[in-house]
C-alpha positions in Angstrom: 11.3 -13.2 27.1 12.9 -12.2 23.8 12.5 -8.7 22.3 10.4 -10.1 19.5 8.0 -11.7 22.1 7.9 -8.5 24.0 6.9 -6.6 20.8 4.1 -9.1 20.1 2.8 -8.8 23.7 2.9 -5.0 23.5 1.0 -5.1 20.2 -1.7 -7.3 21.6 -2.0 -5.1 24.7 -2.2 -2.0 22.5 -5.0 -3.6 20.5 -7.0 -4.2 23.7 -6.4 -0.5 24.8 -6.4 1.6 21.6 -7.0 4.9 23.4 -3.8 4.8 25.6 -0.4 6.2 24.7 2.6 3.9 24.3 3.9 4.5 27.8 0.5 3.6 29.4 0.3 0.5 27.3 3.9 -0.5 28.4 2.9 0.0 32.0 -0.1 -2.2 31.6 2.0 -4.9 29.9 4.6 -4.8 32.7 1.9 -5.2 35.3 0.2 -8.0 33.4 3.4 -10.0 32.9 4.1 -10.1 36.6 6.9 -9.6 39.0 9.4 -12.0 37.5 9.3 -10.3 34.1 9.3 -6.9 35.8 12.5 -7.7 37.5 14.1 -9.1 34.3 13.1 -6.0 32.3 14.4 -3.6 35.1 17.7 -5.5 35.3 18.1 -5.3 31.5 17.3 -1.6 31.5 19.8 -0.9 34.3 22.5 -2.9 32.5 21.8 -0.9 29.3 22.0 2.4 31.2 25.1 1.3 33.2 23.3 1.9 36.5 23.1 -0.2 39.7 19.9 1.1 41.3 16.5 2.4 40.3 12.8 1.9 41.1 11.8 -1.5 39.5 8.5 -0.6 37.9 9.6 2.5 36.1 12.8 0.8 35.0 10.8 -2.1 33.6 8.5 0.2 31.7 11.4 2.1 30.3 12.9 -1.2 29.0 9.7 -2.0 27.2 9.7 1.4 25.6 13.4 1.2 24.7 12.8 -2.2 23.0 9.8 -0.8 21.1 11.5 2.3 19.9 14.8 0.5 19.0 13.0 -2.1 16.9 10.9 0.7 15.3 14.1 2.2 13.9 15.1 5.8 13.3 12.4 8.3 12.6 12.3 9.8 9.2 
């Protein structure tokens, strides 16, 4: 899944759950996309952080948040 596809999926999930914060929406998205995407996201996150091991689900959620915040750009 590309970063752009991930952003679209996150936006759609956020529309379905407007009362949740960004991290909760990211967690819902990771669960919804299934174990294969969860492993892919966790692996990307660990590669970015230069680490070899971490819990899969939190690492996957962190990847989703990292992509979102990176594409959002610097805060003013």
